[in-house]
N, C-alpha and C positions, 0 to 999 in steps of 0.2 A: 718181317725186317727189324733187326733190333734197332732200339732206339740210342741214341747219344747220351751218355751221361749228362745230368746240369752243373754247370758250375755251381749251385749251390744245390744241396739236396732238399732243403726244407727254407721256409721263409725265415724261422727263427736264426739259423744261421746266416743268412743274408742281413738281417736287422742287427745281428751281433757284429757282423764286420762294417755297417753303417755306424753303429755306436763307438768303436773301437778308431774309428777314421775321425769322428767328429772330435774326440777327446785329443787324437793325436795332432788335428789340424789347428785345434786352439794352441796346443803346446809351441806349434811351429809359428803361429801367428805372434804369440806372445813375443818370441825373440824379436819377431821384425817391429814389432810395437817397441820394444826397447830401442832398436835402431833408430827407429821413426823420432820419438822422442829426445836422442840424442843431438840428432840430425838438425831440429829445429829449435835446439835449446843454445847453440853456436851462432854468433852474429855472422860468419861468413866462412865460404871453403875455397881452396883452389882445385880445381880439376880439369882433365884434359876431355873433350867431348868430340864425337863423331857428329857432324851435320846431316840428317837425315833428310830434311824437307825444308825448304824457304819459300814464302811469299810475303807480299805486301799487303800491309792495312792503312786505313785511312780513319783519323778520330781527331774533330775538331780542327780540320785544316791541315792536321801534321800528317805526314807519311813515314810509316818505319815498318822495320821489315821483324817478322815473326819466323824464329827458326825453330825446327824440333830437331832435338839433338839427344845422344845416348850418351851417358858416364859410364865407362865400364867399371872404374874406380869406385863408385858408389851404388851401382847396378842401378840408375835411374833413366827413366826415359821421360823428358820434358821437354814445355816448350818454352821459351824466352824471348827478349824483346831488344832489337838494336836499331841505334837511327845512322849505322854505317851504311852506304850504298856500292853494296859489291857483290860479288857471286860467292857465298859461303857452300856451295854444294861440293861434296866431296872433300872437303875440308876439314882438319883438325883444328882446334879452336880451342886455347887456356882459356877458360873462365873463372871469374869472382864470383861466386853464387852468394846471395843474401837471402838464405831462409826467413820466412815468416811465420810467427807463432799461431796464426791462423789455419796454417795448413792442416787440412783434415788428413787423417790416416788412410782413407779410402784413395786420397789423392797423391799420397806417398807410395802406395802399391799399385797404383795406376799411373795415368800420364797428367802431371801437374803443370802449374805455371810458376816459374820462379825466376825473380830479378836477377841480372847479371852485368857484369861488364867485363867487355871482351879485353884480354891481356894479348893475346898472340895469336897470330893465324900462320898455319903451313899447311904444305901439301901434303896429303897423305901419301904413304911410302907406296910403290910400286907393289901390286900382288897379282894373283892370277885372276882375283875376281875383277879387279881393275881393268885388266888385261882382257876381260870377258866384256865387261862391259863396255870398254871401248871398241871392240870388235862389233858389238851389237850397233853400236852409233853409228860407225865408219857405212853400216850399210843401208842408212836411212837418212832422207833429207830434211822430214818433217819432225821436230822436237817431239811433237804430241805421240807419234808413232815410236818414236824411241823410247820415250818413258812407258808407253804400253809393254814393248816387248821386254824390256829389263824389268819392268814388276812380275811379270808372268814368268818371266824364266829366273829372277835373281831376287825377286820379293823387296825389289825398291820402291818406296814410295811414287805415287802418281802426282804428276803435274796437277795443281790446283782445278784448271780449266777440265782436263781429261776425267779427274775424280768426278766434277761434277756433272760431267755427260754420259759417265759409267752409271751413277746413280740415278739419271733420267731414263736410261736404257735397262735400269734393274740387273745389271751383270756384274756387280761387284763380287759375288761369288767366283766369278770365272777370272778374276782379276789378282783376287788377295789367293795366294797358294794356299791350298788344303787339300783333302782327301780325294778330290777328283782331278786334280794333277797327279798326286800319286797315283791313283790307280791305272792312270793312263800311260805314266813313266813304267810302272810294274809291268803293266801288259806288254808294252814295247822289248823291255829288257827281257822280261820271261820268253817273247816270239824270237828274239837275236841270239839268246844264252842258250838254250835248251837244245836246237840241232847241235850246237861246237861241243857241248857238255857229252851228249848222245854217243858221241865219235868216241871220246877217250872211254865213257862207260862200258859200252859194248865190247870193248879192247881190252881194258884193265881193271875194271869192277863192275860186271855185270850184274853183282847182286845188291847195289847201293839203288833207291829210289829216287829218280833224277827230279820228280817234283818238290820232294825236301831239300835236295842239293842246290838245286837251281833257284828255289823259292829264299833259301838261307843267303845265296849269293846276293841275289837282288836285295834282301833287305840289307845287306852290308853298304850295295853300293848306295840307295836311298840313306841310310843313313848317315852316308857322308854329306850329301847333297843336301840335307836336312842341315846339318852343322856348317855348310857351305853356305847357305842363304842366312845365318844366322836365326835359324830355328823360330820362326813366326809362330804365336799361339795356337792358329788355325792346322797349321804345318804339323809342329809337335803331336797334337792331338791325334791328327790322322795316322801318322808315322808310328805311335805308340799301340794304336788300335791294329796297326798291320802286324807289327812284332808280336803282340799278346795273341793276335788272330792265328796268326801262322804258328804259333806254340800249342795254343787250342787245338788248332785242326790236327798238329802232329799227334796230341794226346788224344784225339778222338772224341773231345768234349764239344757240346754244344755251342757253336759260334753265334747264331744271330739270334742272340735274347739280350733283352732289356737289363736283365741284371749284368751280363758281360759289357753293356755300355755304361752303366751305374760303375762298375769296379774301376773300369779304365780311367773314367771321370776322377774318382776318387784317388786313385794312384798317381794322377798327375796333378790335381791339386796339392797331394802331400808332397811331392818333389820340387813343384813349382807354384807356390802359395798365391804369386802374384795375380794368376790365371782366374783367381776368384773374381778379380773385376776387370777382366780382357771382356768388351762385348764380342771382338771377334772368336775366341773361345767358345762362349755360349752359344752363339749364332751356328758355329761350327756344330756343336753337340746337338743342337735342336733339329738341323738339318739330317743330321744321321739318326736322331730319335724319327723322325717322322720318316724316313727310308726303311727303316725296321717295321714301322707301325704298317706302312704298304705292303711290306713284304708279307707280314703275318696276315694281313686281311684278302689279299691277292695271291696268295700262294699257289694256286691252281691254274694260274694263266701261262701262257708261254713266254718265252723269253723276249722276243722282241716286242709284245703286247707290255711286258713288265718293264722293258727300257720307258716306253710313250707314259706309262702310268707314274715312273717314278720320275721323270722329267716335268710333266705337267702337275701331277699331285706335289710335290715338293713345292713348287712354285707357288700354287694356290693356299698350299697346307700355311708355308710360313709368311704369306700378307700380313696377318693378324700379328705376327711375333715381330717382325720388321717395322710396322706402323706403330709398335709402342715405341718404338724410338726413334724411327727417321720418316718424318711426315711425308717427304719428297712424293710425289704423285705423277705419272706419266702414264698416256696410252701406249706409248713406245715400250712401256715395261712386260706389254703382252705378248712382245717378242722373244721374251726372255727365255722360255721353256724350248724354242726352237732354235735361239742361239746355244743356249746349252748344249742340246744335241750335236752341233755343228761343230761346236767347239772339241767335242773328243776327236775328231777328224784334223780339224785344223791344227791343235797342239802340235802331236808329233810331227806334221809334216813342216810346220814353221821351225822347228828345231832342225830337224834335216835341210833345209833350205839355207837357213844360217849358220848350218856346219860348212857347207860349201859354197858359201859366199853369195848367196842369191836370197839374202833375207828380205828385199825390198819387192817380192814378188806380190805381196797381198797388200802393198801399200795402197793403192789407189780405192781398193774394196774398204780399207778400213778406214780412211779418210771419210768416204760418204757415210759410212756409219756411225762415226765420231762428229758429224757436223750434222744429224739429222735434227731437225728442230720439232718441238713438239712444246704444247702448252702444260705447263708445270703447276700443281695445285699441293698445298699442304694439307693431309688429313692423317692426324693423329689419332690412335686408338687409345681411349681412356685406360688408366693404367686398372683400375677395377675390373673392367671387360677383359683386358688382357690378361689378368691373373684367373679370373673364371674360363678363358680358352685354356689355359695352360691346365687348369683342374680337368677340363673336359677331355684336353689330350691325354692323359693320364688313365682316365676313366675309359677310354676308347682300348687301353691294352685288354682290359678285361672283359669289357662288354661290347657286342657287335652292334645293339643297336646305337651306343653312345658313340661308336666309331662313325654311323654315317650321320649321327647329328651333327658331329664334328665336320665332316665335310659339307651337309647343307649350310652349316655356321660360313666356314670357309669361303664357300660359293657365292654364299648372300654376301660376305663382305667385300668379295672381289667385285661382285656387281654396282654395288654401293659406291665404292672408291672409284670407279672408272665410268659411272654412268651419272656422275655429279655434274 
C-alpha cells in the first residue's frame, strides 16, 4: 500500500517554516505594540461596546457591577466596573475609557481591566442572532438552562453560577464551542446532505466525487456558523483545522500528523496574533495534540475502543495541563469522560428539539446535573512540574517508553488529586 506523502519531506523544511513563522509573527506583533503604545498614551477614549457578561462583586462593604465588554472599534475585549444597578446584558453602551500607563502589552492583547464611565445605554438592534436567542429563552423557565443552551449553540457567556458548576463537573470543554461541536455538526450535515446530493449526482454529474463536493458544502455552512457566533478562538482553530484537513485529504497528503497541527497553529497565530494569549486556544490545541498522540499509539484498535480511549485518555492526560491554571478539583469531574460521550448524542438531539419548539425536554435532567453538590478543593500544579510534563508529552511523540511514562504520570496525578 502506498504511503501518503508528508506535509514536510524533511525536518529541515519544517524548521525553516518555523523560523519564517517566528520572524513574521514578530513583525505582526510589532504593529500591535505600536497600537498598544498609542492606546495607553491617550488620556481617554470614547467607544461603543457590546456587553457580553455581567456579575456583582463586593469590596469593603460596597457592591458594584463588573461588565465584560467588547469594542469592535478598538478590537478590545475587556472588563470594566460600574456602580449603576441595572441589567446591561444584550445592551450597547457608549463608554468613556481611561487607559492606564501600567497596562501591560499582554493585557492589551488579551482581556484587561479598564476604568470607564457610562455615557449612554441603548438596546441592541434586532438581528437574526437576537431572535434565535429569544427563541431559545422562550422554551425554558430556568435562567440557568437558558444560559446553558445559549452557550452551546451560540457561544454566549455563561451565568457565573452555571460557570462555577460547569468547572466543578469538569465539562467546560463541552460548553465552550470547539472542535467537538464542529465534528458533531459536520457529521449531522453530511448525513443529511449526502443523500440529497446523490439524487442530483446520479442524474446530472455522475463523474463528480460526492465526498469532496458535500464536504465542501459542509465547510461553507460551518464557516457561516463560525462567523455567526463571533468566531471564538477554540472554534476558529477547529474550523481552520477542518478546512486545511479537507484540503489535505483532497490532495492525498498525510493528515493526522503533529507537523500538520503545528502548521495550523502557526497559520492561526499569524492571522490572529491575539490568540497568542488566549487560554481557550491553547487548551484547544493541547486537546487535539493528545488526541493525535493517542491515535498514534493506539492505531491498531477498533473504532469503538478508540472512542473510549480518546474520551477517557484526553480527560486523564489533560488534568495536569488544566491544573497548571485552574486548581478547582471535585470528584464530580470523574464523570467528565462519560458526560463527553453522552454529549455527542445529546447535542444534535437538543438542536432538533429546539428547532421544533420542544427545547425543554431535557430541562429536568439538566437541572439535576447542574445542582449536584460535591466538596471542592484547590490543587494547583507547580509551573516547573507543568513544564516538565509538557516536555515529556513532546518526547512521547518519538519514544514509546516516554508515552507510557506520560500515562503513568497522568494516572498518578489523577490519583493524587482525587484521593486527597
